[in-house]
Legacy VTK file of the C-alpha trace (Angstrom):
# vtk DataFile Version 3.0
C-alpha trace
ASCII
DATASET POLYDATA
POINTS 162 float
14.728 22.684 -55.251
17.060 22.663 -52.443
20.786 22.630 -52.668
23.025 19.799 -51.409
23.710 21.469 -48.117
19.973 22.014 -47.328
19.152 18.581 -48.412
21.907 16.905 -46.356
20.591 19.239 -43.217
17.105 17.971 -43.862
18.207 14.193 -43.975
20.356 14.736 -40.816
17.402 16.314 -38.737
14.942 13.376 -39.776
17.586 10.735 -38.776
18.146 12.476 -35.663
14.382 12.965 -34.973
13.823 9.367 -35.793
16.567 8.266 -33.231
14.943 10.443 -30.565
11.607 8.385 -31.151
13.513 4.985 -30.420
15.310 6.329 -27.558
13.697 5.179 -24.082
12.066 8.083 -22.243
12.980 8.658 -18.598
10.425 7.323 -16.546
8.866 9.751 -14.052
7.651 8.186 -11.101
4.379 9.629 -9.425
4.913 11.183 -6.026
2.441 9.954 -3.421
0.108 12.437 -2.189
-2.688 12.074 0.472
-5.675 14.537 -0.193
-3.302 16.973 -2.102
-0.359 16.767 0.582
2.925 15.202 -0.380
4.239 12.315 1.988
6.964 14.258 3.323
4.602 17.004 4.690
2.365 14.416 5.988
5.158 13.095 8.248
5.925 16.619 9.337
2.260 17.314 10.687
1.120 17.110 13.970
-1.714 14.717 14.942
-4.296 17.432 14.988
-3.555 18.585 11.644
-3.507 15.027 10.191
-7.090 14.378 11.796
-8.466 17.130 10.059
-7.581 15.242 6.723
-8.657 11.857 7.725
-12.388 10.589 7.221
-15.094 11.301 9.599
-15.092 8.016 11.199
-11.515 8.142 12.179
-11.520 11.709 13.345
-14.344 10.687 15.755
-12.446 7.738 17.036
-9.546 9.937 17.841
-11.557 12.702 19.279
-12.998 10.122 21.600
-9.765 8.980 22.713
-7.635 6.150 21.624
-7.264 3.430 24.267
-3.621 2.705 25.502
-3.087 -0.460 23.238
-3.189 1.628 19.946
-0.446 4.024 21.314
1.609 0.852 22.384
1.289 -0.539 18.848
2.813 2.706 17.462
5.533 2.597 19.998
6.427 -0.920 19.116
6.386 -0.057 15.459
8.597 2.807 16.073
11.055 0.788 18.104
11.244 -1.840 15.333
11.871 0.756 12.375
14.739 2.206 14.715
16.362 -1.258 15.339
16.569 -2.387 11.754
19.473 -1.162 9.475
19.016 1.118 6.529
17.445 -0.658 3.220
16.183 -3.348 5.504
12.794 -4.379 6.542
11.794 -4.067 10.248
10.890 -6.959 12.377
7.363 -7.906 12.217
5.076 -6.580 15.149
1.911 -8.839 15.614
-1.263 -7.420 16.693
-4.636 -8.159 17.194
-5.923 -4.602 16.378
-7.629 -4.843 13.210
-9.370 -1.768 13.728
-6.341 0.281 13.959
-6.183 3.135 11.191
-3.024 3.359 9.206
-1.126 6.558 10.025
1.834 8.044 8.073
4.313 7.278 10.670
3.532 3.269 10.280
4.685 3.509 6.443
7.539 0.925 5.908
6.625 -1.349 8.877
5.768 -4.811 8.887
2.596 -5.681 10.919
1.138 -9.141 11.653
-2.341 -8.543 11.614
-4.408 -11.481 13.276
-7.252 -12.789 10.990
-9.016 -15.266 13.524
-6.660 -17.980 12.865
-3.044 -16.709 11.890
-1.155 -13.470 11.683
-1.100 -12.048 8.131
2.081 -9.874 7.321
1.187 -6.661 6.001
3.914 -4.365 4.662
2.564 -0.786 5.037
2.795 1.496 2.019
1.823 4.826 1.723
-1.265 4.223 -0.481
-2.786 2.633 2.775
-3.001 5.911 4.673
-6.489 6.192 6.202
-7.577 2.539 5.770
-7.642 -0.170 8.552
-5.328 -2.783 9.172
-8.228 -5.226 8.849
-8.743 -4.249 5.204
-5.461 -6.116 4.407
-5.914 -9.244 6.146
-8.859 -11.039 5.028
-10.581 -13.016 8.049
-12.734 -15.513 5.719
-12.143 -17.893 3.067
-14.171 -16.465 -0.134
-16.951 -18.692 -1.400
-16.065 -20.536 -4.688
-19.387 -20.959 -6.285
-20.349 -23.728 -8.855
-18.128 -26.465 -7.267
-20.023 -29.215 -5.702
-19.244 -30.162 -2.293
-20.223 -33.426 -0.209
-23.860 -33.560 -0.203
-24.423 -30.721 -2.449
-25.989 -33.035 -5.287
-26.933 -36.513 -5.675
-23.801 -37.146 -7.889
-21.467 -35.655 -5.590
-20.788 -38.811 -3.612
-18.798 -40.014 -6.565
-16.758 -36.664 -6.664
-12.987 -37.808 -5.225
-11.995 -36.104 -1.992
-8.778 -34.798 -3.167
LINES 1 163
162 0 1 2 3 4 5 6 7 8 9 10 11 12 13 14 15 16 17 18 19 20 21 22 23 24 25 26 27 28 29 30 31 32 33 34 35 36 37 38 39 40 41 42 43 44 45 46 47 48 49 50 51 52 53 54 55 56 57 58 59 60 61 62 63 64 65 66 67 68 69 70 71 72 73 74 75 76 77 78 79 80 81 82 83 84 85 86 87 88 89 90 91 92 93 94 95 96 97 98 99 100 101 102 103 104 105 106 107 108 109 110 111 112 113 114 115 116 117 118 119 120 121 122 123 124 125 126 127 128 129 130 131 132 133 134 135 136 137 138 139 140 141 142 143 144 145 146 147 148 149 150 151 152 153 154 155 156 157 158 159 160 161
């Protein structure tokens, strides 16, 4: 048998343990890393070092030389970022360059990517590094199967037009 002080200590311990289980845990945000390198280190790397981390297709494109329009887009994005204040989104920079690879220095920028009809606003995030701008601006309207259109069936002439 436990004496009174040990019993009281055991109850207190159980109560504390129970309260700790109910307390919300501090949420740890996952730090982004691209191929094992933190975002801060990515921004400090030179272009040659970055290229070694990118997929082969992007490496080949850079090794064969980028046209001036790609560097012009990067300059415009830098300028837009510099012009905006702290904790503000930069001005949208419109472009037709759908095949531009997303670089670490583009993070935080807002790009208007042309999809053949209009400019789709894309806010560039860290997870997009190594992808192309076109992947975030769909250029076609996905097919909705199973919906009859005009002339689809004999009964489709009775389907109201919106």
